C-alpha angles and dihedrals in degrees: 000000000000121000117252117257122285098257093044088055092045091052090048092062121103117259090256091052092047090052091050092049092050095045090051091053091047089053090054090053094052098088089059090063096038094054093045092049090050097046097041096034090233131145130338113289091191089068089063092041093052092047090049090053091049091051092053090048092048089060092067105017110073091184092064110099117190120212093224096187093051091048092048089051091051090052091049090055089055099043114117121222108225093216089061093062134060096204130091090226091078090074100057088040090054090048090054090056092043090052092055092042090050090051093050091044090052091052089050096047094034090227106148094193089065088060094051091046088071085077089062092045092054091049091047090054089055094044092050091048093050090048090053089052099048105016096101090063092064134067095172114076095205091052090049092051089050092049092048091050092049095044115119091237091054091046090050091052092051092047093049093049090047093052091044090052091049092049091051093044088056089055106054092173106033111211124218089253092052092049093047092048092050092049091048091050094051094043093048091047085057095185120125128222089266094047098262114152121187091207088062092053091050093057 
């Protein structure tokens, strides 16, 4: 018997599992914002970092209550406008903020689909980045789409999301230890969904 499709499986997760999946993807997008903020001297990356830590904690600490409106406002203050910058990095940085804003908005509206859509947003960040890298080599849009889909970075994104989904499926009631270990693994890996590593930029 073949497994159902990726999004069918994602939507079949419990709310807690969906939240964990989305928070993990948001964490992977963080270096995109941090590097952009550093290079362009824009915003305050620690606002996103602190929120990210709170989101992880909220997954296992029921006493933690997030002021969603205040957090959304803080994100808005640190959201870059693409037309203000002449660097590609503004787009993945913006996506990192949008992912967190979407997550908070989903908690506020209690719309679970908005949580699972963060999976598509992370993939779109990668697809847009790959297109920016290779787009000039193509005049045919269908051929470009095919090349983007087949690109190693896109394959890596699909594989990572697939293994993350499997890991979470295998843990129907994620414990605090499991959540902390997953967070530690992603933070220590330190590489974003488009291959940005802050340790590389520091060298």
